[in-house]
MITOR-86553 format. One record per residue (C-alpha): chain; z, x, y. Coordinates in steps of 0.001 Angstrom, whole numbers. Layout:
N
<atom><chaine>A</chaine><w>Z</w><u>X</u><v>Y</v></atom>
...
This chain:
239
<atom><chaine>A</chaine><w>31</w><u>-59</u><v>78</v></atom>
<atom><chaine>A</chaine><w>-890</w><u>1646</u><v>3229</v></atom>
<atom><chaine>A</chaine><w>1793</w><u>2291</u><v>5298</v></atom>
<atom><chaine>A</chaine><w>1573</w><u>305</u><v>9002</v></atom>
<atom><chaine>A</chaine><w>4074</w><u>1942</u><v>10734</v></atom>
<atom><chaine>A</chaine><w>2528</w><u>5776</u><v>9965</v></atom>
<atom><chaine>A</chaine><w>2707</w><u>8361</u><v>12545</v></atom>
<atom><chaine>A</chaine><w>-93</w><u>8217</u><v>15283</v></atom>
<atom><chaine>A</chaine><w>-2822</w><u>10912</u><v>14365</v></atom>
<atom><chaine>A</chaine><w>-4483</w><u>12970</u><v>16483</v></atom>
<atom><chaine>A</chaine><w>-7544</w><u>11289</u><v>16440</v></atom>
<atom><chaine>A</chaine><w>-5558</w><u>8240</u><v>18303</v></atom>
<atom><chaine>A</chaine><w>-4840</w><u>10587</u><v>20903</v></atom>
<atom><chaine>A</chaine><w>-8786</w><u>11578</u><v>21140</v></atom>
<atom><chaine>A</chaine><w>-9641</w><u>7821</u><v>21335</v></atom>
<atom><chaine>A</chaine><w>-7075</w><u>7018</u><v>23683</v></atom>
<atom><chaine>A</chaine><w>-7798</w><u>10034</u><v>25997</v></atom>
<atom><chaine>A</chaine><w>-11776</w><u>9204</u><v>25817</v></atom>
<atom><chaine>A</chaine><w>-10765</w><u>5446</u><v>26798</v></atom>
<atom><chaine>A</chaine><w>-8878</w><u>6822</u><v>30202</v></atom>
<atom><chaine>A</chaine><w>-12093</w><u>9051</u><v>31107</v></atom>
<atom><chaine>A</chaine><w>-14205</w><u>6119</u><v>30193</v></atom>
<atom><chaine>A</chaine><w>-12005</w><u>3765</u><v>33102</v></atom>
<atom><chaine>A</chaine><w>-12352</w><u>6276</u><v>35633</v></atom>
<atom><chaine>A</chaine><w>-16043</w><u>6536</u><v>35453</v></atom>
<atom><chaine>A</chaine><w>-15958</w><u>2491</u><v>34988</v></atom>
<atom><chaine>A</chaine><w>-13585</w><u>1996</u><v>38140</v></atom>
<atom><chaine>A</chaine><w>-15878</w><u>4217</u><v>40139</v></atom>
<atom><chaine>A</chaine><w>-13863</w><u>7293</u><v>40380</v></atom>
<atom><chaine>A</chaine><w>-16917</w><u>8818</u><v>39300</v></atom>
<atom><chaine>A</chaine><w>-20342</w><u>7490</u><v>39267</v></atom>
<atom><chaine>A</chaine><w>-24013</w><u>8203</u><v>37577</v></atom>
<atom><chaine>A</chaine><w>-25094</w><u>12021</u><v>37969</v></atom>
<atom><chaine>A</chaine><w>-21312</w><u>12866</u><v>38664</v></atom>
<atom><chaine>A</chaine><w>-20065</w><u>16205</u><v>37306</v></atom>
<atom><chaine>A</chaine><w>-16466</w><u>16131</u><v>35734</v></atom>
<atom><chaine>A</chaine><w>-13703</w><u>18437</u><v>36549</v></atom>
<atom><chaine>A</chaine><w>-13559</w><u>21594</u><v>34092</v></atom>
<atom><chaine>A</chaine><w>-12187</w><u>20754</u><v>30621</v></atom>
<atom><chaine>A</chaine><w>-8917</w><u>23291</u><v>32169</v></atom>
<atom><chaine>A</chaine><w>-8487</w><u>20976</u><v>35506</v></atom>
<atom><chaine>A</chaine><w>-8724</w><u>18136</u><v>32653</v></atom>
<atom><chaine>A</chaine><w>-6047</w><u>19012</u><v>30160</v></atom>
<atom><chaine>A</chaine><w>-3566</w><u>19872</u><v>32466</v></atom>
<atom><chaine>A</chaine><w>-4366</w><u>16538</u><v>34549</v></atom>
<atom><chaine>A</chaine><w>-3710</w><u>14498</u><v>30977</v></atom>
<atom><chaine>A</chaine><w>-1462</w><u>16706</u><v>29728</v></atom>
<atom><chaine>A</chaine><w>-3130</w><u>17553</u><v>27114</v></atom>
<atom><chaine>A</chaine><w>-5000</w><u>20992</u><v>24946</v></atom>
<atom><chaine>A</chaine><w>-8641</w><u>21842</u><v>25480</v></atom>
<atom><chaine>A</chaine><w>-9876</w><u>21045</u><v>22273</v></atom>
<atom><chaine>A</chaine><w>-8544</w><u>17422</u><v>22471</v></atom>
<atom><chaine>A</chaine><w>-10573</w><u>17211</u><v>25945</v></atom>
<atom><chaine>A</chaine><w>-13287</w><u>18249</u><v>23983</v></atom>
<atom><chaine>A</chaine><w>-13521</w><u>16063</u><v>21234</v></atom>
<atom><chaine>A</chaine><w>-12665</w><u>13037</u><v>23597</v></atom>
<atom><chaine>A</chaine><w>-16090</w><u>14303</u><v>25833</v></atom>
<atom><chaine>A</chaine><w>-18284</w><u>14580</u><v>22570</v></atom>
<atom><chaine>A</chaine><w>-17363</w><u>11201</u><v>21890</v></atom>
<atom><chaine>A</chaine><w>-18355</w><u>9840</u><v>25102</v></atom>
<atom><chaine>A</chaine><w>-21624</w><u>11584</u><v>25002</v></atom>
<atom><chaine>A</chaine><w>-22180</w><u>10540</u><v>21148</v></atom>
<atom><chaine>A</chaine><w>-21955</w><u>6730</u><v>22888</v></atom>
<atom><chaine>A</chaine><w>-24189</w><u>8206</u><v>25618</v></atom>
<atom><chaine>A</chaine><w>-21599</w><u>7723</u><v>28744</v></atom>
<atom><chaine>A</chaine><w>-21583</w><u>11909</u><v>29580</v></atom>
<atom><chaine>A</chaine><w>-23903</w><u>14193</u><v>29039</v></atom>
<atom><chaine>A</chaine><w>-22461</w><u>17793</u><v>27947</v></atom>
<atom><chaine>A</chaine><w>-24592</w><u>20575</u><v>29582</v></atom>
<atom><chaine>A</chaine><w>-23559</w><u>23584</u><v>28439</v></atom>
<atom><chaine>A</chaine><w>-22799</w><u>26480</u><v>31113</v></atom>
<atom><chaine>A</chaine><w>-23325</w><u>23590</u><v>33772</v></atom>
<atom><chaine>A</chaine><w>-20435</w><u>21244</u><v>33140</v></atom>
<atom><chaine>A</chaine><w>-20008</w><u>17179</u><v>31945</v></atom>
<atom><chaine>A</chaine><w>-21747</w><u>14655</u><v>33773</v></atom>
<atom><chaine>A</chaine><w>-21965</w><u>10917</u><v>34084</v></atom>
<atom><chaine>A</chaine><w>-24991</w><u>9956</u><v>32309</v></atom>
<atom><chaine>A</chaine><w>-23874</w><u>5721</u><v>32856</v></atom>
<atom><chaine>A</chaine><w>-21408</w><u>4446</u><v>34713</v></atom>
<atom><chaine>A</chaine><w>-21990</w><u>476</u><v>33721</v></atom>
<atom><chaine>A</chaine><w>-20013</w><u>-222</u><v>29961</v></atom>
<atom><chaine>A</chaine><w>-22413</w><u>487</u><v>26857</v></atom>
<atom><chaine>A</chaine><w>-22942</w><u>-2972</u><v>25158</v></atom>
<atom><chaine>A</chaine><w>-25044</w><u>-1836</u><v>22344</v></atom>
<atom><chaine>A</chaine><w>-25564</w><u>1596</u><v>20604</v></atom>
<atom><chaine>A</chaine><w>-28548</w><u>3110</u><v>18655</v></atom>
<atom><chaine>A</chaine><w>-27192</w><u>4599</u><v>15193</v></atom>
<atom><chaine>A</chaine><w>-27408</w><u>8660</u><v>15353</v></atom>
<atom><chaine>A</chaine><w>-28119</w><u>8567</u><v>11550</v></atom>
<atom><chaine>A</chaine><w>-31263</w><u>7061</u><v>11671</v></atom>
<atom><chaine>A</chaine><w>-33932</w><u>8909</u><v>9936</v></atom>
<atom><chaine>A</chaine><w>-36451</w><u>6308</u><v>8588</v></atom>
<atom><chaine>A</chaine><w>-40037</w><u>7306</u><v>7669</v></atom>
<atom><chaine>A</chaine><w>-42691</w><u>7195</u><v>9875</v></atom>
<atom><chaine>A</chaine><w>-45374</w><u>4968</u><v>9249</v></atom>
<atom><chaine>A</chaine><w>-48290</w><u>3090</u><v>10891</v></atom>
<atom><chaine>A</chaine><w>-46039</w><u>-410</u><v>10444</v></atom>
<atom><chaine>A</chaine><w>-43297</w><u>1369</u><v>12038</v></atom>
<atom><chaine>A</chaine><w>-44980</w><u>2200</u><v>15078</v></atom>
<atom><chaine>A</chaine><w>-46462</w><u>-1578</u><v>15472</v></atom>
<atom><chaine>A</chaine><w>-43279</w><u>-3094</u><v>14978</v></atom>
<atom><chaine>A</chaine><w>-42057</w><u>-547</u><v>17726</v></atom>
<atom><chaine>A</chaine><w>-44326</w><u>-1993</u><v>20197</v></atom>
<atom><chaine>A</chaine><w>-44074</w><u>-5486</u><v>19457</v></atom>
<atom><chaine>A</chaine><w>-40384</w><u>-5390</u><v>19669</v></atom>
<atom><chaine>A</chaine><w>-41197</w><u>-3362</u><v>23125</v></atom>
<atom><chaine>A</chaine><w>-43652</w><u>-5975</u><v>23968</v></atom>
<atom><chaine>A</chaine><w>-40715</w><u>-8619</u><v>24127</v></atom>
<atom><chaine>A</chaine><w>-38489</w><u>-6816</u><v>25922</v></atom>
<atom><chaine>A</chaine><w>-40311</w><u>-5160</u><v>28710</v></atom>
<atom><chaine>A</chaine><w>-42746</w><u>-8820</u><v>29334</v></atom>
<atom><chaine>A</chaine><w>-39166</w><u>-9598</u><v>30558</v></atom>
<atom><chaine>A</chaine><w>-37571</w><u>-6879</u><v>31833</v></atom>
<atom><chaine>A</chaine><w>-40963</w><u>-6196</u><v>34297</v></atom>
<atom><chaine>A</chaine><w>-40483</w><u>-10096</u><v>35348</v></atom>
<atom><chaine>A</chaine><w>-37001</w><u>-10070</u><v>36287</v></atom>
<atom><chaine>A</chaine><w>-37794</w><u>-6645</u><v>38148</v></atom>
<atom><chaine>A</chaine><w>-40010</w><u>-8268</u><v>40909</v></atom>
<atom><chaine>A</chaine><w>-37530</w><u>-10570</u><v>42002</v></atom>
<atom><chaine>A</chaine><w>-34200</w><u>-7712</u><v>41464</v></atom>
<atom><chaine>A</chaine><w>-35552</w><u>-3910</u><v>42249</v></atom>
<atom><chaine>A</chaine><w>-34402</w><u>-2683</u><v>45181</v></atom>
<atom><chaine>A</chaine><w>-35922</w><u>-377</u><v>47173</v></atom>
<atom><chaine>A</chaine><w>-34114</w><u>2915</u><v>45669</v></atom>
<atom><chaine>A</chaine><w>-35480</w><u>1164</u><v>42184</v></atom>
<atom><chaine>A</chaine><w>-38954</w><u>1506</u><v>43496</v></atom>
<atom><chaine>A</chaine><w>-38470</w><u>4991</u><v>44853</v></atom>
<atom><chaine>A</chaine><w>-37027</w><u>6326</u><v>41605</v></atom>
<atom><chaine>A</chaine><w>-40011</w><u>4725</u><v>39906</v></atom>
<atom><chaine>A</chaine><w>-42746</w><u>6108</u><v>41978</v></atom>
<atom><chaine>A</chaine><w>-40965</w><u>9989</u><v>41820</v></atom>
<atom><chaine>A</chaine><w>-40799</w><u>9255</u><v>37908</v></atom>
<atom><chaine>A</chaine><w>-44621</w><u>8826</u><v>37862</v></atom>
<atom><chaine>A</chaine><w>-45435</w><u>11703</u><v>40466</v></atom>
<atom><chaine>A</chaine><w>-43608</w><u>13779</u><v>38091</v></atom>
<atom><chaine>A</chaine><w>-45611</w><u>12232</u><v>35496</v></atom>
<atom><chaine>A</chaine><w>-49078</w><u>12873</u><v>37732</v></atom>
<atom><chaine>A</chaine><w>-48101</w><u>16819</u><v>37614</v></atom>
<atom><chaine>A</chaine><w>-47780</w><u>17176</u><v>34379</v></atom>
<atom><chaine>A</chaine><w>-50047</w><u>15432</u><v>32032</v></atom>
<atom><chaine>A</chaine><w>-50717</w><u>18601</u><v>30380</v></atom>
<atom><chaine>A</chaine><w>-46768</w><u>19301</u><v>29208</v></atom>
<atom><chaine>A</chaine><w>-46228</w><u>16558</u><v>26434</v></atom>
<atom><chaine>A</chaine><w>-42511</w><u>16759</u><v>27334</v></atom>
<atom><chaine>A</chaine><w>-41870</w><u>16630</u><v>30792</v></atom>
<atom><chaine>A</chaine><w>-44758</w><u>13483</u><v>30416</v></atom>
<atom><chaine>A</chaine><w>-43332</w><u>12083</u><v>27809</v></atom>
<atom><chaine>A</chaine><w>-39558</w><u>11640</u><v>29564</v></atom>
<atom><chaine>A</chaine><w>-40998</w><u>10554</u><v>32931</v></atom>
<atom><chaine>A</chaine><w>-43084</w><u>7937</u><v>30922</v></atom>
<atom><chaine>A</chaine><w>-40110</w><u>6559</u><v>29273</v></atom>
<atom><chaine>A</chaine><w>-37755</w><u>7064</u><v>32387</v></atom>
<atom><chaine>A</chaine><w>-40344</w><u>4995</u><v>34378</v></atom>
<atom><chaine>A</chaine><w>-39709</w><u>2426</u><v>31951</v></atom>
<atom><chaine>A</chaine><w>-36265</w><u>2484</u><v>31611</v></atom>
<atom><chaine>A</chaine><w>-36036</w><u>2145</u><v>35558</v></atom>
<atom><chaine>A</chaine><w>-38293</w><u>-1125</u><v>35278</v></atom>
<atom><chaine>A</chaine><w>-35488</w><u>-2401</u><v>32712</v></atom>
<atom><chaine>A</chaine><w>-32559</w><u>-1286</u><v>35085</v></atom>
<atom><chaine>A</chaine><w>-34567</w><u>-2596</u><v>38007</v></atom>
<atom><chaine>A</chaine><w>-34620</w><u>-6018</u><v>36094</v></atom>
<atom><chaine>A</chaine><w>-30744</w><u>-6526</u><v>36605</v></atom>
<atom><chaine>A</chaine><w>-30308</w><u>-7650</u><v>32945</v></atom>
<atom><chaine>A</chaine><w>-27500</w><u>-5260</u><v>32003</v></atom>
<atom><chaine>A</chaine><w>-27748</w><u>-6563</u><v>27963</v></atom>
<atom><chaine>A</chaine><w>-31761</w><u>-6087</u><v>28454</v></atom>
<atom><chaine>A</chaine><w>-31444</w><u>-2771</u><v>29695</v></atom>
<atom><chaine>A</chaine><w>-29057</w><u>-1243</u><v>27177</v></atom>
<atom><chaine>A</chaine><w>-30999</w><u>-2878</u><v>24408</v></atom>
<atom><chaine>A</chaine><w>-34631</w><u>-954</u><v>25495</v></atom>
<atom><chaine>A</chaine><w>-32181</w><u>2306</u><v>26153</v></atom>
<atom><chaine>A</chaine><w>-31153</w><u>1808</u><v>22038</v></atom>
<atom><chaine>A</chaine><w>-35293</w><u>1444</u><v>20630</v></atom>
<atom><chaine>A</chaine><w>-36073</w><u>4416</u><v>23039</v></atom>
<atom><chaine>A</chaine><w>-33228</w><u>6741</u><v>21825</v></atom>
<atom><chaine>A</chaine><w>-33557</w><u>5321</u><v>18042</v></atom>
<atom><chaine>A</chaine><w>-37328</w><u>6104</u><v>17870</v></atom>
<atom><chaine>A</chaine><w>-37471</w><u>9164</u><v>20651</v></atom>
<atom><chaine>A</chaine><w>-39727</w><u>11101</u><v>18007</v></atom>
<atom><chaine>A</chaine><w>-41877</w><u>7700</u><v>17344</v></atom>
<atom><chaine>A</chaine><w>-42455</w><u>7671</u><v>21263</v></atom>
<atom><chaine>A</chaine><w>-43925</w><u>10951</u><v>21471</v></atom>
<atom><chaine>A</chaine><w>-46272</w><u>10249</u><v>18508</v></atom>
<atom><chaine>A</chaine><w>-47475</w><u>6744</u><v>20326</v></atom>
<atom><chaine>A</chaine><w>-48407</w><u>9320</u><v>23362</v></atom>
<atom><chaine>A</chaine><w>-50618</w><u>11439</u><v>21435</v></atom>
<atom><chaine>A</chaine><w>-52111</w><u>8695</u><v>19336</v></atom>
<atom><chaine>A</chaine><w>-53254</w><u>6500</u><v>22625</v></atom>
<atom><chaine>A</chaine><w>-55039</w><u>9905</u><v>23600</v></atom>
<atom><chaine>A</chaine><w>-55858</w><u>9435</u><v>27258</v></atom>
<atom><chaine>A</chaine><w>-52757</w><u>10755</u><v>29637</v></atom>
<atom><chaine>A</chaine><w>-54853</w><u>10165</u><v>33040</v></atom>
<atom><chaine>A</chaine><w>-55493</w><u>6107</u><v>31623</v></atom>
<atom><chaine>A</chaine><w>-51907</w><u>5648</u><v>30255</v></atom>
<atom><chaine>A</chaine><w>-50750</w><u>7329</u><v>33878</v></atom>
<atom><chaine>A</chaine><w>-52829</w><u>5060</u><v>36284</v></atom>
<atom><chaine>A</chaine><w>-51806</w><u>1758</u><v>34060</v></atom>
<atom><chaine>A</chaine><w>-48199</w><u>3240</u><v>34858</v></atom>
<atom><chaine>A</chaine><w>-49121</w><u>3422</u><v>38360</v></atom>
<atom><chaine>A</chaine><w>-50226</w><u>-754</u><v>38662</v></atom>
<atom><chaine>A</chaine><w>-47742</w><u>-1820</u><v>37053</v></atom>
<atom><chaine>A</chaine><w>-45747</w><u>-74</u><v>39812</v></atom>
<atom><chaine>A</chaine><w>-47916</w><u>-1098</u><v>42502</v></atom>
<atom><chaine>A</chaine><w>-47616</w><u>-4701</u><v>40937</v></atom>
<atom><chaine>A</chaine><w>-43763</w><u>-4038</u><v>41419</v></atom>
<atom><chaine>A</chaine><w>-43913</w><u>-3030</u><v>45115</v></atom>
<atom><chaine>A</chaine><w>-45891</w><u>-5993</u><v>46178</v></atom>
<atom><chaine>A</chaine><w>-43468</w><u>-8608</u><v>44321</v></atom>
<atom><chaine>A</chaine><w>-46401</w><u>-10367</u><v>42104</v></atom>
<atom><chaine>A</chaine><w>-44684</w><u>-11362</u><v>39074</v></atom>
<atom><chaine>A</chaine><w>-47852</w><u>-12518</u><v>37046</v></atom>
<atom><chaine>A</chaine><w>-49895</w><u>-9472</u><v>38173</v></atom>
<atom><chaine>A</chaine><w>-46930</w><u>-7251</u><v>37076</v></atom>
<atom><chaine>A</chaine><w>-46621</w><u>-8805</u><v>33777</v></atom>
<atom><chaine>A</chaine><w>-50057</w><u>-9012</u><v>33305</v></atom>
<atom><chaine>A</chaine><w>-50573</w><u>-5334</u><v>33552</v></atom>
<atom><chaine>A</chaine><w>-48044</w><u>-4581</u><v>31300</v></atom>
<atom><chaine>A</chaine><w>-49140</w><u>-7111</u><v>28852</v></atom>
<atom><chaine>A</chaine><w>-52371</w><u>-5175</u><v>29259</v></atom>
<atom><chaine>A</chaine><w>-50978</w><u>-1867</u><v>29112</v></atom>
<atom><chaine>A</chaine><w>-48664</w><u>-2220</u><v>25931</v></atom>
<atom><chaine>A</chaine><w>-51883</w><u>-4085</u><v>24207</v></atom>
<atom><chaine>A</chaine><w>-54172</w><u>-848</u><v>24924</v></atom>
<atom><chaine>A</chaine><w>-51041</w><u>875</u><v>23163</v></atom>
<atom><chaine>A</chaine><w>-51361</w><u>-1401</u><v>20499</v></atom>
<atom><chaine>A</chaine><w>-54692</w><u>-1150</u><v>19783</v></atom>
<atom><chaine>A</chaine><w>-55011</w><u>2513</u><v>19879</v></atom>
<atom><chaine>A</chaine><w>-52099</w><u>2950</u><v>16935</v></atom>
<atom><chaine>A</chaine><w>-54226</w><u>185</u><v>14714</v></atom>
<atom><chaine>A</chaine><w>-57548</w><u>2225</u><v>14835</v></atom>
<atom><chaine>A</chaine><w>-55522</w><u>5053</u><v>14074</v></atom>
<atom><chaine>A</chaine><w>-55832</w><u>6602</u><v>10626</v></atom>
<atom><chaine>A</chaine><w>-52596</w><u>8639</u><v>10033</v></atom>
<atom><chaine>A</chaine><w>-54063</w><u>10094</u><v>6352</v></atom>
<atom><chaine>A</chaine><w>-57511</w><u>11953</u><v>8459</v></atom>
<atom><chaine>A</chaine><w>-55282</w><u>12479</u><v>11805</v></atom>
<atom><chaine>A</chaine><w>-52158</w><u>13198</u><v>11206</v></atom>
<atom><chaine>A</chaine><w>-50393</w><u>14037</u><v>14522</v></atom>
<atom><chaine>A</chaine><w>-47387</w><u>16565</u><v>14670</v></atom>
């Protein structure tokens, strides 16, 4: 029989500490992009050892609240409450059907997010979208930077929607299928066309034209779906 009054474990202390740090972020003491105090200072403030602080921060990094940048510090990744999470242990086999299922799911989520973003996007949201697409235009031959900028653009639309659940569902899709998204970019092939379609979506958002924004997002994702349907993985494998 399990002893309900067993001593509190070190793991419980780590969990409590993670909740305390999370509380500071949620209250607005630290916002997205801010650097948290050094581990030594946090250990002193909370009255615990350095290893306990590191374990707590690793827990927060696993759920996307902070980012640990070695040699730089610990930064707040998101300040809103995390509602849904991707499984970090997912290791499914990539198939053509999986890619098409992924795109169908994105279609359902992103048509709603772009429609809501027309109504709720702030000038700051639109400015960040423009910055990301400028970065993409400067890196059409750099897969890593281009992929990151493109995915961040789609994520920014979701954030601009004002729907926290929708934005976090799209985060899960992106996090869970990061490698598959890279494959889709390679299969689609035309980086210039992909970029122009993103610009068209942004212009519709800037014009506050919901029908145009939804239509352009639909056309964009349907074009990607068509490219994946035509893809022959046996004769044209993607690295």
